[in-house]
C-alpha positions, 0 to 999 in steps of 0.5 A: 357399374352395370355388368357387360355380358355378351352371347357367342353371337355378339348380343348384349345381356342384361340379367339379375337386376334385382340382385345388383340392387342388393349388392350395391346396398351391401358394398356401396353404403355405411348400413350395408357394410356393417350387414356385409361383416356379418354375411361374409362370415362362414357361420352364416354361410353354414346357417344359410346352406342348413336351411336351403338344405332343409324342406322349410326352404322348398317354398322358395323353388316355384317362384325362382322358376318363374322369375328366372324363366327356367325351362324345367323340361330340360332338367331330370325333375321331379319332387324336390324336398328342399332348395339346395335339391332344386339348385343342383338339379341335374340336366339332361345330356341332350341339352349340354352335348359335350365336344368330345374332339381331343383338339378342342377345349371346352368350357367346364360349366355354364357361366360368364367367361373372361380370358387373360394371359398370365405375366411373371407379376400379373394382377388381373383387373376384373371390373375394378378388382385384382388378384395374382395367381400366387395369391389364389393358390397360395403357392408360389412355385406352382403359380410360376408354372403357368406364367405366359399361360392362360387364366380362364374366369368362369363366373356363374350366377344363380340361374346358371347351371351349378354342376361342372364337368372335367374339360379333358380326359387324364389324372387329377391330384387330391383337392387342396382346400383354402379357408376364407371369408365368404364374399359374392362373385358379383363384381360389384364385391370387387370394389370392397373385397378381393374375392379370390383371395378371400374366399373359400376355394378348392383346387386340384391339379389336372394331368390332361392328355391334350392340354398338359397340366392344368389347375382348376380352382372352384371358389365359394361365394356369399352364402355358398362355401360348399363346393361339393367336388366329387373325387380325390386322386384318380382317372378322370373322362372328359365330360364326366362331372367333377362336382357341383356348388351349392345355392349361390353365385360361384366361380371356377378359374382355369389355368392352362400353361404356355403355348398349349391352347389358343382361345377363341377370338370372340372371347379374347376380344370381349375380355380386352373390352371388359366384357364376359362372354356366355358359354355353356358347359361342354361347348368349344372355347378354344382348341389345342395349340 
């Protein structure tokens, strides 16, 4: 099933057709399922990560830039020693302006966004898969605090910018890491695995100045798994870089409490129709309630 994505101006986007075909093979064929069992082990992710860190991977950079149509003038570029060094490149600040207005809710990353209200026993349906806040956090007491709030799901694809920022100023807790089997975050994968429960992930509580206590969860994906958060417990600033994902598609989940924010209408309408909305790091996605 083709993934539906819209830009903020209402245009449909079709991307990564080759990737989708490969995932259809892995998740929808018998031989692909056998290969999938091997690919979703953490040891495979570690091997792939080691290769992407090595100079041997540099040959993949130029073909990827050409295929994805990436404008390298937007980035602090130079000579990349490995594919991961290229993959985690930094964008120039003028190409990702951060809305610093305290009443504005911003996106922490470049992604495809879906927004859902959190009910008592909500299982969020995302193109065939479901999960609960409790199963993501493995903590029922913490999950209960976000009843009636918002669950914002930011899905990154391989050609998205893979660094992410703090969406508001405040204080953060230490990071909590949860091990898991690594599945791709493409919606095709949801037919065979609930990736939010099975993938490696890391979360922290953000005591923000304008949106109360929020939880941000970074979810690793197949052949990624390596979530690089920069900080443990400390004070943070809106727009400050929080961390990065190394090679692959990944996801950020942001949990907001009830009555702290109003999400933009186009995002809510798209989400209600099963359509993801393209958002950029630092741009407005809602406002303080």
